[in-house]
PDB file of N, CA, C and O in Angstrom:
ATOM      1  N   MET A   1       2.407  26.458 -11.653  1.00  0.00           N
ATOM      2  CA  MET A   1       2.151  25.433 -10.624  1.00  0.00           C
ATOM      3  C   MET A   1       1.328  24.173 -11.265  1.00  0.00           C
ATOM      4  O   MET A   1       0.552  24.338 -12.206  1.00  0.00           O
ATOM      5  N   GLY A   2       1.546  23.032 -10.727  1.00  0.00           N
ATOM      6  CA  GLY A   2       0.943  21.835 -11.305  1.00  0.00           C
ATOM      7  C   GLY A   2      -0.447  21.719 -11.036  1.00  0.00           C
ATOM      8  O   GLY A   2      -0.979  22.478 -10.226  1.00  0.00           O
ATOM      9  N   THR A   3      -1.157  20.742 -11.704  1.00  0.00           N
ATOM     10  CA  THR A   3      -2.586  20.441 -11.512  1.00  0.00           C
ATOM     11  C   THR A   3      -2.826  19.748 -10.160  1.00  0.00           C
ATOM     12  O   THR A   3      -2.097  18.847  -9.746  1.00  0.00           O
ATOM     13  N   LYS A   4      -3.872  20.216  -9.514  1.00  0.00           N
ATOM     14  CA  LYS A   4      -4.297  19.699  -8.097  1.00  0.00           C
ATOM     15  C   LYS A   4      -5.024  18.365  -8.372  1.00  0.00           C
ATOM     16  O   LYS A   4      -6.048  18.396  -9.054  1.00  0.00           O
ATOM     17  N   HIS A   5      -4.597  17.282  -7.921  1.00  0.00           N
ATOM     18  CA  HIS A   5      -5.409  15.971  -8.318  1.00  0.00           C
ATOM     19  C   HIS A   5      -6.204  15.609  -6.996  1.00  0.00           C
ATOM     20  O   HIS A   5      -5.733  15.857  -5.885  1.00  0.00           O
ATOM     21  N   SER A   6      -7.402  15.024  -7.176  1.00  0.00           N
ATOM     22  CA  SER A   6      -8.159  14.540  -6.066  1.00  0.00           C
ATOM     23  C   SER A   6      -7.456  13.427  -5.258  1.00  0.00           C
ATOM     24  O   SER A   6      -6.557  12.701  -5.681  1.00  0.00           O
ATOM     25  N   THR A   7      -7.958  13.411  -4.139  1.00  0.00           N
ATOM     26  CA  THR A   7      -7.390  12.287  -3.316  1.00  0.00           C
ATOM     27  C   THR A   7      -7.556  10.892  -3.824  1.00  0.00           C
ATOM     28  O   THR A   7      -6.690  10.027  -3.695  1.00  0.00           O
ATOM     29  N   GLU A   8      -8.828  10.698  -4.467  1.00  0.00           N
ATOM     30  CA  GLU A   8      -9.260   9.498  -5.117  1.00  0.00           C
ATOM     31  C   GLU A   8      -8.225   9.142  -6.306  1.00  0.00           C
ATOM     32  O   GLU A   8      -7.754   8.014  -6.457  1.00  0.00           O
ATOM     33  N   PHE A   9      -7.944  10.207  -7.097  1.00  0.00           N
ATOM     34  CA  PHE A   9      -6.998   9.977  -8.178  1.00  0.00           C
ATOM     35  C   PHE A   9      -5.695   9.639  -7.745  1.00  0.00           C
ATOM     36  O   PHE A   9      -5.055   8.849  -8.438  1.00  0.00           O
ATOM     37  N   ARG A  10      -5.153  10.144  -6.625  1.00  0.00           N
ATOM     38  CA  ARG A  10      -3.873   9.857  -6.138  1.00  0.00           C
ATOM     39  C   ARG A  10      -3.903   8.477  -5.593  1.00  0.00           C
ATOM     40  O   ARG A  10      -2.999   7.704  -5.912  1.00  0.00           O
ATOM     41  N   GLN A  11      -4.901   8.077  -4.765  1.00  0.00           N
ATOM     42  CA  GLN A  11      -5.036   6.753  -4.270  1.00  0.00           C
ATOM     43  C   GLN A  11      -5.105   5.628  -5.324  1.00  0.00           C
ATOM     44  O   GLN A  11      -4.613   4.521  -5.103  1.00  0.00           O
ATOM     45  N   GLU A  12      -5.708   5.930  -6.437  1.00  0.00           N
ATOM     46  CA  GLU A  12      -5.853   4.998  -7.587  1.00  0.00           C
ATOM     47  C   GLU A  12      -4.432   4.760  -8.189  1.00  0.00           C
ATOM     48  O   GLU A  12      -4.004   3.630  -8.420  1.00  0.00           O
ATOM     49  N   ALA A  13      -3.739   5.898  -8.424  1.00  0.00           N
ATOM     50  CA  ALA A  13      -2.461   5.931  -9.055  1.00  0.00           C
ATOM     51  C   ALA A  13      -1.557   5.076  -8.195  1.00  0.00           C
ATOM     52  O   ALA A  13      -0.849   4.203  -8.697  1.00  0.00           O
ATOM     53  N   VAL A  14      -1.582   5.324  -6.942  1.00  0.00           N
ATOM     54  CA  VAL A  14      -0.671   4.428  -5.973  1.00  0.00           C
ATOM     55  C   VAL A  14      -1.142   3.012  -5.956  1.00  0.00           C
ATOM     56  O   VAL A  14      -0.313   2.106  -5.877  1.00  0.00           O
ATOM     57  N   ARG A  15      -2.257   2.797  -6.016  1.00  0.00           N
ATOM     58  CA  ARG A  15      -2.838   1.406  -6.069  1.00  0.00           C
ATOM     59  C   ARG A  15      -2.355   0.655  -7.268  1.00  0.00           C
ATOM     60  O   ARG A  15      -1.912  -0.489  -7.172  1.00  0.00           O
ATOM     61  N   VAL A  16      -2.446   1.336  -8.451  1.00  0.00           N
ATOM     62  CA  VAL A  16      -1.996   0.725  -9.739  1.00  0.00           C
ATOM     63  C   VAL A  16      -0.508   0.485  -9.744  1.00  0.00           C
ATOM     64  O   VAL A  16      -0.006  -0.536 -10.214  1.00  0.00           O
ATOM     65  N   ALA A  17       0.232   1.557  -9.152  1.00  0.00           N
ATOM     66  CA  ALA A  17       1.642   1.422  -9.311  1.00  0.00           C
ATOM     67  C   ALA A  17       2.181   0.293  -8.363  1.00  0.00           C
ATOM     68  O   ALA A  17       3.181  -0.361  -8.658  1.00  0.00           O
ATOM     69  N   LEU A  18       1.489   0.103  -7.244  1.00  0.00           N
ATOM     70  CA  LEU A  18       1.776  -1.080  -6.220  1.00  0.00           C
ATOM     71  C   LEU A  18       1.335  -2.385  -6.700  1.00  0.00           C
ATOM     72  O   LEU A  18       2.029  -3.357  -6.401  1.00  0.00           O
ATOM     73  N   THR A  19       0.307  -2.546  -7.384  1.00  0.00           N
ATOM     74  CA  THR A  19      -0.326  -3.800  -7.657  1.00  0.00           C
ATOM     75  C   THR A  19      -0.443  -4.215  -9.079  1.00  0.00           C
ATOM     76  O   THR A  19      -0.885  -5.346  -9.280  1.00  0.00           O
ATOM     77  N   SER A  20      -0.095  -3.430 -10.163  1.00  0.00           N
ATOM     78  CA  SER A  20      -0.283  -3.840 -11.519  1.00  0.00           C
ATOM     79  C   SER A  20       0.900  -4.592 -12.199  1.00  0.00           C
ATOM     80  O   SER A  20       0.754  -5.297 -13.198  1.00  0.00           O
ATOM     81  N   GLY A  21       1.972  -4.397 -11.625  1.00  0.00           N
ATOM     82  CA  GLY A  21       3.249  -5.033 -12.182  1.00  0.00           C
ATOM     83  C   GLY A  21       3.802  -4.110 -13.256  1.00  0.00           C
ATOM     84  O   GLY A  21       4.858  -4.431 -13.801  1.00  0.00           O
ATOM     85  N   LEU A  22       3.203  -3.037 -13.593  1.00  0.00           N
ATOM     86  CA  LEU A  22       3.848  -2.024 -14.438  1.00  0.00           C
ATOM     87  C   LEU A  22       4.805  -1.358 -13.723  1.00  0.00           C
ATOM     88  O   LEU A  22       4.797  -1.381 -12.492  1.00  0.00           O
ATOM     89  N   THR A  23       5.790  -0.652 -14.481  1.00  0.00           N
ATOM     90  CA  THR A  23       6.828   0.064 -13.831  1.00  0.00           C
ATOM     91  C   THR A  23       6.273   1.447 -13.361  1.00  0.00           C
ATOM     92  O   THR A  23       5.316   1.941 -13.957  1.00  0.00           O
ATOM     93  N   ARG A  24       6.836   2.056 -12.340  1.00  0.00           N
ATOM     94  CA  ARG A  24       6.268   3.348 -11.900  1.00  0.00           C
ATOM     95  C   ARG A  24       6.401   4.409 -12.965  1.00  0.00           C
ATOM     96  O   ARG A  24       5.570   5.311 -13.065  1.00  0.00           O
ATOM     97  N   LYS A  25       7.416   4.303 -13.736  1.00  0.00           N
ATOM     98  CA  LYS A  25       7.599   5.225 -14.904  1.00  0.00           C
ATOM     99  C   LYS A  25       6.351   5.073 -15.854  1.00  0.00           C
ATOM    100  O   LYS A  25       5.799   6.103 -16.242  1.00  0.00           O
ATOM    101  N   GLN A  26       5.913   3.929 -16.220  1.00  0.00           N
ATOM    102  CA  GLN A  26       4.749   3.672 -17.052  1.00  0.00           C
ATOM    103  C   GLN A  26       3.435   4.052 -16.373  1.00  0.00           C
ATOM    104  O   GLN A  26       2.524   4.552 -17.032  1.00  0.00           O
ATOM    105  N   VAL A  27       3.327   3.827 -15.090  1.00  0.00           N
ATOM    106  CA  VAL A  27       2.137   4.297 -14.295  1.00  0.00           C
ATOM    107  C   VAL A  27       1.983   5.820 -14.511  1.00  0.00           C
ATOM    108  O   VAL A  27       0.988   6.418 -14.920  1.00  0.00           O
ATOM    109  N   ALA A  28       3.242   6.340 -14.128  1.00  0.00           N
ATOM    110  CA  ALA A  28       3.103   7.873 -14.038  1.00  0.00           C
ATOM    111  C   ALA A  28       2.768   8.375 -15.404  1.00  0.00           C
ATOM    112  O   ALA A  28       2.061   9.382 -15.453  1.00  0.00           O
ATOM    113  N   ALA A  29       3.174   7.816 -16.544  1.00  0.00           N
ATOM    114  CA  ALA A  29       2.879   8.253 -17.942  1.00  0.00           C
ATOM    115  C   ALA A  29       1.400   8.109 -18.079  1.00  0.00           C
ATOM    116  O   ALA A  29       0.682   9.011 -18.511  1.00  0.00           O
ATOM    117  N   ASP A  30       0.956   6.887 -17.679  1.00  0.00           N
ATOM    118  CA  ASP A  30      -0.447   6.590 -18.005  1.00  0.00           C
ATOM    119  C   ASP A  30      -1.521   7.541 -17.186  1.00  0.00           C
ATOM    120  O   ASP A  30      -2.644   7.806 -17.614  1.00  0.00           O
ATOM    121  N   PHE A  31      -1.005   7.983 -15.997  1.00  0.00           N
ATOM    122  CA  PHE A  31      -1.921   8.760 -15.227  1.00  0.00           C
ATOM    123  C   PHE A  31      -1.626  10.148 -15.552  1.00  0.00           C
ATOM    124  O   PHE A  31      -2.349  11.007 -15.049  1.00  0.00           O
ATOM    125  N   GLY A  32      -0.644  10.505 -16.339  1.00  0.00           N
ATOM    126  CA  GLY A  32      -0.302  11.899 -16.802  1.00  0.00           C
ATOM    127  C   GLY A  32       0.335  12.702 -15.769  1.00  0.00           C
ATOM    128  O   GLY A  32       0.224  13.927 -15.809  1.00  0.00           O
ATOM    129  N   VAL A  33       1.011  12.106 -14.823  1.00  0.00           N
ATOM    130  CA  VAL A  33       1.927  12.697 -13.745  1.00  0.00           C
ATOM    131  C   VAL A  33       3.354  12.527 -13.930  1.00  0.00           C
ATOM    132  O   VAL A  33       3.797  11.659 -14.681  1.00  0.00           O
ATOM    133  N   GLY A  34       4.077  13.305 -13.288  1.00  0.00           N
ATOM    134  CA  GLY A  34       5.443  13.031 -13.213  1.00  0.00           C
ATOM    135  C   GLY A  34       5.992  11.895 -12.457  1.00  0.00           C
ATOM    136  O   GLY A  34       5.389  11.519 -11.452  1.00  0.00           O
ATOM    137  N   PHE A  35       7.132  11.277 -12.856  1.00  0.00           N
ATOM    138  CA  PHE A  35       7.595  10.137 -12.047  1.00  0.00           C
ATOM    139  C   PHE A  35       7.864  10.586 -10.608  1.00  0.00           C
ATOM    140  O   PHE A  35       7.439   9.845  -9.722  1.00  0.00           O
ATOM    141  N   SER A  36       8.484  11.648 -10.275  1.00  0.00           N
ATOM    142  CA  SER A  36       8.643  12.073  -9.054  1.00  0.00           C
ATOM    143  C   SER A  36       7.471  12.254  -8.160  1.00  0.00           C
ATOM    144  O   SER A  36       7.425  11.896  -6.983  1.00  0.00           O
ATOM    145  N   THR A  37       6.532  12.840  -8.826  1.00  0.00           N
ATOM    146  CA  THR A  37       5.235  13.075  -8.179  1.00  0.00           C
ATOM    147  C   THR A  37       4.474  11.834  -7.734  1.00  0.00           C
ATOM    148  O   THR A  37       3.852  11.784  -6.673  1.00  0.00           O
ATOM    149  N   LEU A  38       4.559  10.858  -8.589  1.00  0.00           N
ATOM    150  CA  LEU A  38       3.906   9.452  -8.338  1.00  0.00           C
ATOM    151  C   LEU A  38       4.796   8.863  -7.204  1.00  0.00           C
ATOM    152  O   LEU A  38       4.229   8.288  -6.275  1.00  0.00           O
ATOM    153  N   SER A  39       6.155   8.970  -7.219  1.00  0.00           N
ATOM    154  CA  SER A  39       6.997   8.492  -6.091  1.00  0.00           C
ATOM    155  C   SER A  39       6.634   9.154  -4.747  1.00  0.00           C
ATOM    156  O   SER A  39       6.619   8.517  -3.694  1.00  0.00           O
ATOM    157  N   ARG A  40       6.387  10.257  -4.824  1.00  0.00           N
ATOM    158  CA  ARG A  40       6.084  11.070  -3.557  1.00  0.00           C
ATOM    159  C   ARG A  40       4.681  10.501  -3.047  1.00  0.00           C
ATOM    160  O   ARG A  40       4.565  10.151  -1.873  1.00  0.00           O
ATOM    161  N   TRP A  41       3.674  10.419  -3.899  1.00  0.00           N
ATOM    162  CA  TRP A  41       2.456   9.843  -3.467  1.00  0.00           C
ATOM    163  C   TRP A  41       2.609   8.575  -2.848  1.00  0.00           C
ATOM    164  O   TRP A  41       2.020   8.340  -1.793  1.00  0.00           O
ATOM    165  N   ILE A  42       3.388   7.679  -3.430  1.00  0.00           N
ATOM    166  CA  ILE A  42       3.568   6.302  -3.040  1.00  0.00           C
ATOM    167  C   ILE A  42       4.215   6.422  -1.508  1.00  0.00           C
ATOM    168  O   ILE A  42       3.734   5.766  -0.584  1.00  0.00           O
ATOM    169  N   GLN A  43       5.232   7.225  -1.338  1.00  0.00           N
ATOM    170  CA  GLN A  43       5.888   7.438  -0.120  1.00  0.00           C
ATOM    171  C   GLN A  43       5.009   7.842   0.940  1.00  0.00           C
ATOM    172  O   GLN A  43       5.090   7.328   2.056  1.00  0.00           O
ATOM    173  N   LYS A  44       4.124   8.789   0.639  1.00  0.00           N
ATOM    174  CA  LYS A  44       3.198   9.391   1.563  1.00  0.00           C
ATOM    175  C   LYS A  44       2.197   8.337   1.981  1.00  0.00           C
ATOM    176  O   LYS A  44       1.892   8.191   3.164  1.00  0.00           O
ATOM    177  N   GLY A  45       1.665   7.569   0.964  1.00  0.00           N
ATOM    178  CA  GLY A  45       0.728   6.422   1.079  1.00  0.00           C
ATOM    179  C   GLY A  45       1.309   5.405   2.057  1.00  0.00           C
ATOM    180  O   GLY A  45       0.599   4.993   2.975  1.00  0.00           O
ATOM    181  N   ARG A  46       2.444   5.021   1.922  1.00  0.00           N
ATOM    182  CA  ARG A  46       3.069   4.110   2.850  1.00  0.00           C
ATOM    183  C   ARG A  46       3.193   4.620   4.233  1.00  0.00           C
ATOM    184  O   ARG A  46       3.090   3.842   5.181  1.00  0.00           O
ATOM    185  N   GLN A  47       3.409   5.890   4.402  1.00  0.00           N
ATOM    186  CA  GLN A  47       3.466   6.323   5.741  1.00  0.00           C
ATOM    187  C   GLN A  47       2.222   6.499   6.467  1.00  0.00           C
ATOM    188  O   GLN A  47       2.250   6.693   7.682  1.00  0.00           O
ATOM    189  N   THR A  48       1.033   6.441   5.759  1.00  0.00           N
ATOM    190  CA  THR A  48      -0.216   6.546   6.416  1.00  0.00           C
ATOM    191  C   THR A  48      -0.917   5.216   6.524  1.00  0.00           C
ATOM    192  O   THR A  48      -1.982   5.098   7.131  1.00  0.00           O
ATOM    193  N   ILE A  49      -0.310   4.231   5.934  1.00  0.00           N
ATOM    194  CA  ILE A  49      -1.005   2.778   6.059  1.00  0.00           C
ATOM    195  C   ILE A  49      -0.826   2.398   7.510  1.00  0.00           C
ATOM    196  O   ILE A  49       0.274   2.442   8.061  1.00  0.00           O
ATOM    197  N   GLU A  50      -1.933   2.028   8.109  1.00  0.00           N
ATOM    198  CA  GLU A  50      -2.045   1.637   9.512  1.00  0.00           C
ATOM    199  C   GLU A  50      -1.612   0.121   9.530  1.00  0.00           C
ATOM    200  O   GLU A  50      -1.850  -0.665   8.613  1.00  0.00           O
ATOM    201  N   GLU A  51      -0.969  -0.173  10.656  1.00  0.00           N
ATOM    202  CA  GLU A  51      -0.601  -1.596  10.881  1.00  0.00           C
ATOM    203  C   GLU A  51      -1.906  -2.224  11.227  1.00  0.00           C
ATOM    204  O   GLU A  51      -2.731  -1.704  11.979  1.00  0.00           O
ATOM    205  N   PRO A  52      -2.054  -3.465  10.587  1.00  0.00           N
ATOM    206  CA  PRO A  52      -3.240  -4.288  11.052  1.00  0.00           C
ATOM    207  C   PRO A  52      -3.388  -4.532  12.589  1.00  0.00           C
ATOM    208  O   PRO A  52      -2.374  -4.893  13.186  1.00  0.00           O
ATOM    209  N   SER A  53      -4.466  -4.382  13.237  1.00  0.00           N
ATOM    210  CA  SER A  53      -4.608  -4.563  14.728  1.00  0.00           C
ATOM    211  C   SER A  53      -4.654  -6.122  14.893  1.00  0.00           C
ATOM    212  O   SER A  53      -5.254  -6.876  14.127  1.00  0.00           O
ATOM    213  N   VAL A  54      -3.960  -6.490  15.966  1.00  0.00           N
ATOM    214  CA  VAL A  54      -3.863  -7.935  16.543  1.00  0.00           C
ATOM    215  C   VAL A  54      -4.794  -8.064  17.739  1.00  0.00           C
ATOM    216  O   VAL A  54      -4.639  -7.331  18.716  1.00  0.00           O
ATOM    217  N   GLN A  55      -5.689  -8.914  17.690  1.00  0.00           N
ATOM    218  CA  GLN A  55      -6.595  -9.148  18.931  1.00  0.00           C
ATOM    219  C   GLN A  55      -5.726  -9.586  19.997  1.00  0.00           C
ATOM    220  O   GLN A  55      -4.767 -10.308  19.725  1.00  0.00           O
ATOM    221  N   PRO A  56      -5.977  -9.203  21.255  1.00  0.00           N
ATOM    222  CA  PRO A  56      -5.260  -9.561  22.395  1.00  0.00           C
ATOM    223  C   PRO A  56      -5.301 -11.072  22.576  1.00  0.00           C
ATOM    224  O   PRO A  56      -6.382 -11.659  22.523  1.00  0.00           O
ATOM    225  N   GLY A  57      -4.216 -11.687  22.779  1.00  0.00           N
ATOM    226  CA  GLY A  57      -4.226 -13.088  23.112  1.00  0.00           C
ATOM    227  C   GLY A  57      -4.246 -14.008  21.776  1.00  0.00           C
ATOM    228  O   GLY A  57      -4.219 -15.233  21.891  1.00  0.00           O
ATOM    229  N   LEU A  58      -4.287 -13.464  20.671  1.00  0.00           N
ATOM    230  CA  LEU A  58      -4.409 -14.168  19.504  1.00  0.00           C
ATOM    231  C   LEU A  58      -3.129 -14.949  19.282  1.00  0.00           C
ATOM    232  O   LEU A  58      -3.201 -16.129  18.937  1.00  0.00           O
ATOM    233  N   ASN A  59      -1.996 -14.368  19.458  1.00  0.00           N
ATOM    234  CA  ASN A  59      -0.784 -15.019  19.308  1.00  0.00           C
ATOM    235  C   ASN A  59      -0.577 -16.327  20.218  1.00  0.00           C
ATOM    236  O   ASN A  59      -0.081 -17.369  19.787  1.00  0.00           O
ATOM    237  N   SER A  60      -1.005 -16.141  21.476  1.00  0.00           N
ATOM    238  CA  SER A  60      -0.873 -17.291  22.426  1.00  0.00           C
ATOM    239  C   SER A  60      -1.954 -18.379  21.994  1.00  0.00           C
ATOM    240  O   SER A  60      -1.741 -19.567  22.238  1.00  0.00           O
ATOM    241  N   GLU A  61      -3.041 -17.993  21.391  1.00  0.00           N
ATOM    242  CA  GLU A  61      -4.014 -18.959  20.915  1.00  0.00           C
ATOM    243  C   GLU A  61      -3.527 -19.721  19.791  1.00  0.00           C
ATOM    244  O   GLU A  61      -3.741 -20.926  19.663  1.00  0.00           O
ATOM    245  N   VAL A  62      -2.786 -18.920  18.870  1.00  0.00           N
ATOM    246  CA  VAL A  62      -2.320 -19.708  17.674  1.00  0.00           C
ATOM    247  C   VAL A  62      -1.142 -20.669  18.070  1.00  0.00           C
ATOM    248  O   VAL A  62      -0.977 -21.752  17.508  1.00  0.00           O
ATOM    249  N   ALA A  63      -0.349 -20.206  19.057  1.00  0.00           N
ATOM    250  CA  ALA A  63       0.676 -21.042  19.517  1.00  0.00           C
ATOM    251  C   ALA A  63       0.048 -22.312  20.161  1.00  0.00           C
ATOM    252  O   ALA A  63       0.571 -23.404  19.937  1.00  0.00           O
ATOM    253  N   ALA A  64      -0.977 -22.218  20.896  1.00  0.00           N
ATOM    254  CA  ALA A  64      -1.396 -23.340  21.621  1.00  0.00           C
ATOM    255  C   ALA A  64      -1.975 -24.228  20.459  1.00  0.00           C
ATOM    256  O   ALA A  64      -1.727 -25.434  20.486  1.00  0.00           O
ATOM    257  N   LEU A  65      -2.653 -23.756  19.548  1.00  0.00           N
ATOM    258  CA  LEU A  65      -3.280 -24.471  18.423  1.00  0.00           C
ATOM    259  C   LEU A  65      -2.047 -25.261  17.668  1.00  0.00           C
ATOM    260  O   LEU A  65      -2.124 -26.468  17.439  1.00  0.00           O
ATOM    261  N   GLU A  66      -1.034 -24.556  17.345  1.00  0.00           N
ATOM    262  CA  GLU A  66       0.089 -25.231  16.561  1.00  0.00           C
ATOM    263  C   GLU A  66       0.809 -26.320  17.548  1.00  0.00           C
ATOM    264  O   GLU A  66       1.364 -27.330  17.116  1.00  0.00           O
ATOM    265  N   LYS A  67       0.726 -25.988  18.887  1.00  0.00           N
ATOM    266  CA  LYS A  67       1.398 -26.999  19.756  1.00  0.00           C
ATOM    267  C   LYS A  67       0.570 -28.327  19.661  1.00  0.00           C
ATOM    268  O   LYS A  67       1.061 -29.447  19.519  1.00  0.00           O
ATOM    269  N   GLY A  68      -0.823 -28.015  19.767  1.00  0.00           N
ATOM    270  CA  GLY A  68      -1.681 -29.326  19.682  1.00  0.00           C
ATOM    271  C   GLY A  68      -1.601 -30.112  18.417  1.00  0.00           C
ATOM    272  O   GLY A  68      -1.741 -31.335  18.381  1.00  0.00           O
ATOM    273  N   CYS A  69      -1.348 -29.287  17.285  1.00  0.00           N
ATOM    274  CA  CYS A  69      -1.391 -30.049  16.035  1.00  0.00           C
ATOM    275  C   CYS A  69       0.006 -30.778  15.714  1.00  0.00           C
ATOM    276  O   CYS A  69       0.130 -31.627  14.831  1.00  0.00           O
ATOM    277  N   LEU A  70       1.024 -30.337  16.539  1.00  0.00           N
ATOM    278  CA  LEU A  70       2.385 -30.898  16.231  1.00  0.00           C
ATOM    279  C   LEU A  70       2.650 -32.134  17.186  1.00  0.00           C
ATOM    280  O   LEU A  70       3.627 -32.865  17.021  1.00  0.00           O
ATOM    281  N   ASN A  71       1.781 -32.310  18.132  1.00  0.00           N
ATOM    282  CA  ASN A  71       1.989 -33.544  19.024  1.00  0.00           C
ATOM    283  C   ASN A  71       1.332 -34.686  18.414  1.00  0.00           C
ATOM    284  O   ASN A  71       1.371 -35.787  18.962  1.00  0.00           O
TER     285      ASN A  71
END
């Protein structure tokens, strides 16, 4: 059975994979994990990312401001 990595380790590997510009294969090698393991962590991470909350009425306020600027 493989090594159990901490949540922080997994999150850092996913962050690097998504933001560094390195290939996932390179990130996996740098972190000492398998490519498929890193891919699974990324997939799980994307599923748990919450959508940003939108304040009620914000869209209508933006539309009103845009309309005022365009006239």
